[in-house]
C-alpha positions, 0 to 999 in steps of 0.5 A, a space after each residue: 361718371 361719364 365726361 358727357 351725356 353723349 359719351 354715357 348713350 354711346 356705351 364707350 367706357 371702362 368697365 369698372 371692378 366692381 358691381 353693385 349688385 342686390 343678391 336675394 338669400 331666402 324668403 322675405 323682404 329682410 333676406 333682399 341684399 344685407 341690411 336693407 342694402 345691396 353689395 359689391 362685387 368682382 365684375 366679370 369680364 365677359 367670355 368669348 361667347 358672351 356680352 356685358 351690358 351696362 343696366 340703364 333702368 330696372 322696373 320693379 314688378 308685382 312678380 318680383 315681390 312674389 319671388 321674394 315671398 316664396 324664395 327657392 319655392 317660386 316654381 321658377 327656382 326649382 328649389 334652389 338653394 338662395 342661401 348659398 346660390 343667390 339669385 338677382 332679381 329684376 326681369 324689366 331691364 333696357 340694357 346697353 351693350 359695353 363689351 363684346 366677346 370675340 365671337 360676338 363681335 361681327 353681330 353684336 358692338 358696343 352701344 348696341 341697346 337692347 331691352 330683355 325678354 325675360 322668359 327665356 327658354 335653353 334647351 327646354 328649360 326655363 331659365 329666365 331672367 331675373 330667376 335662374 338668370 341674374 336679373 336688373 338689379 345690378 349695375 352690369 350683366 354678363 348676357 349669356 349664350 342662353 339669352 343670344 342662342 335660346 330656344 327662341 333664338 335671341 332673346 334680346 330686343 333691340 332699341 333705338 339709340 333716342 328711345 328712353 331707358 325707362 321707356 325701353 325697360 317698361 316694354 316688358 310690363 307693357 309686352 305682358 298686356 299686348 300679349 293679352 289681347 294677341 289671339 291664340 285660339 285654334 281654328 279648328 282641330 288639332 292636327 295630330 292631336 287628341 279628340 274626345 267626344 263626350 256623349 251624356 244624357 240627352 245626346 241621343 236627342 239631337 242629330 249631329 253633323 260636321 260641315 268643313 271637318 275636311 277644312 280643319 286638322 285632322 287629329 291623330 286619335 279620337 276617343 268616342 264615350 258614350 256617344 250617339 250611334 249616329 255620332 260614332 258613325 259621322 266621325 268613321 265617315 269623316 275620318 274616312 280610313 285617313 290613318 285616325 285611331 278611332 276608340 270606344 269606351 266604356 261611358 264616362 261614369 265607369 271611367 278614370 279621367 286620370 289613367 284615360 289622359 295617361 293611357 291616350 295622351 301619355 299625360 299630356 292631355 286632350 286637345 279638343 274636347 266636345 261634351 254632348 247633350 244638354 249642358 252635363 255639368 258634372 260631365 264638363 267639370 269631370 273632365 276639365 282637367 284632361 285638357 291639354 295645355 291650349 285644349 279646346 272644350 266645347 259644350 254641344 247643346 241648346 240648352 241652358 246649363 242646371 247651375 255654374 260649371 266649376 272650371 280652372 281658371 289657372 289653366 286659363 291663365 297659364 295655359 290658354 285652355 278654352 271653352 265654347 259653345 255650339 249646336 249639334 248642327 255644327 259643332 266646330 261653329 266653336 273654332 269659328 271666334 265671333 270677336 277678336 280679343 281687344 276691348 270691343 270698339 264702342 263697347 262697354 269694357 270693366 276693369 276689375 281691381 284696375 286702380 294699380 299699375 298693370 290695370 292702368 296700362 289696360 285703361 291706357 291701352 284701351 283708351 288710346 286704341 283706334 277702335 276703343 270702347 264707348 265707356 271703361 269702369 274702373 273698379 278698387 277698392 282704394 279710392 286714392 288709386 281710383 282717384 288717380 288713375 281717372 285723373 291720369 287719363 281723363 283728358 285723354 279720355 275726353 280727346 277720344 270720347 271714351 267716358 270713363 266711370 269707377 265704383 269702390 264696391 267697398 264703400 256699398 252694400 252688395 245689393 247698390 254695387 249690382 244696381 250700379 252695374 246694371 245702371 252704367 251696363 244694362 245688356 251687360 260689360 263687352 269685356 271685363 278684364 280680371 285684375 284681381 287674382 280672387 276666384 270669387 271676383 271671377 265668379 261674381 264678375 262674369 254674373 255682367 258679361 254681354 253676348 259674346 263678351 270676353 272674359 281676360 283674367 289677367 291675374 296670375 291665379 295659380 293653376 288648380 284654382 277653379 271658379 264658377 263660371 256663367 256655363 249657360 253664357 259660354 255654350 249659348 251666349 258666346 262668353 269666351 274666357 282667354 287668359 295669359 302669362 308673360 309674353 314673347 318676343 314679338 310682344 316685346 318688339 310690338 311695344 317698341 315699335 309703337 313707342 317709337 313710333 309715338 303710338 305708345 307712351 310706356 312712360 305714362 305708367 312711372 310714378 316712382 323713381 328711385 337709384 341703386 339703393 333704393 330698391 329695397 324700398 321700391 320693392 316694399 312699396 310694390 308688396 304694399 301698393 303704395 304707389 299708383 303705378 311703376 316704380 323705376 329703379 336707375 343702376 348707375 344712379 346710388 343715393 336717389 331715395 326712392 320718389 314720388 313724382 308728384 315729389 320730385 319738385 322738392 327732391 330735385 326741381 330741375 328734373 321736375 322741370 322736364 315732367 310731361 302734363 299731369 307730371 308724367 316721366 319723360 325722355 328730357 326728365 330722365 336725361 336731366 336726371 342721368 346728367 345730374 348724377 352720372 355725368 362728371 360737371 
């Protein structure tokens, strides 16, 4: 217990001998903790290069339930034997430093506050917080050198002294939303990379030019496969003896793509691929696996593709692969984007599966953006969640001149759903944000893209998952498919900056709260989607049951009295909550 709110905020305290933690011992929710309860373990003291931090708030995420579902088979756990070497999950954390190792004393001090950028790399190995490194479902955590001296520097992002704890913890999921709109598409050929130019039937009918190639990067190696003589000559002239290794291969039909990738890129894949001709779908699908991480494929054609093209949308999400179209007169036009990735100002945005916690974050960001859409459609298969989402943001949308609409496709026939979509957006949607990891939904939704539209694959579909996309839309109508996984330090810092300037209320996402003992119930609720927004656990509180904000007045009326409009979680409500449980009266 603390003597005052000021003492709690200061971090000035004696570290307890015991630390209450939730360990994950295997596969399934029943392996979280012991008989649905956390455990008490001896609290280690920080070494000379470490910090000891108090966990003030921990957001629960659907990604946490994926770890519980897969156990040691989760790709970020590398086959770890959880029965004998359990992990402590939770990666959305607001922390306060309460002890500093002697070698860190010049840089860190007791009372410093941070959020943790969870996607940690140390000496080239991913050691994510809440995965390989102990996470947020404990009262105190050692901050080791892997976090403080990681490959990208320090993975702690500073937080102001007056920022709320839940406000800070939820910066992590918000950073994923911010990252989804950060444009990482290359603006030219990769300098020092590998390019592959492939001719297909019909390519000899066109005259190819390379205007502006002298201003872009210079590949180290270019493979030419079945290209017209004119293309071979044009590329040779552009290379101009500049140390580019040009290799002419047999036609694509005679090649083993996997062998080509291994031989010429060491298995990394090609950074830039061009398919020349009349939009040969078979060729596109054959070489799709040859793209490198952040690789780009350009369909160089002026004709519609004969059918939809099956592409690896999992790699769009996780590896930032990208597809674009261009004409023979200027293939490099594909590297000059028509628009940015933010929802188009004055346009129409569709959030598919958008009534859940993360979908509501995208909805809020679009409504509150200075350059916001004129209309946002949210679709979901849960009427209650749809109603909650629209009710939560209706007033802000009206104030900002944004029309909100919602549809539940399960309440109507496919033809009726199609008719409603075309009535809402006759010219198509300028932005579609996919919140459901369902390839069939990606395929069915992309038919409604407007010209120059962006399709954001936000949901984490696995690598190797293909979906049939509108290839003609990519080639001729400027459709772009983008994705992102996680966030970077700069994204987290940007969310904190916006929150502290009053430009973004991360607390609007909160739907439920609980103490440490409620984490098991919280994880179950996240898994089952029973809350319309985020659940925040307060590890310094033991026995607050999982509580919906709608029910808070029945449990803690003095805290409920501090809620904002629409029963929104606030700094004031959080202070009242912590004072009730952890401050000596």
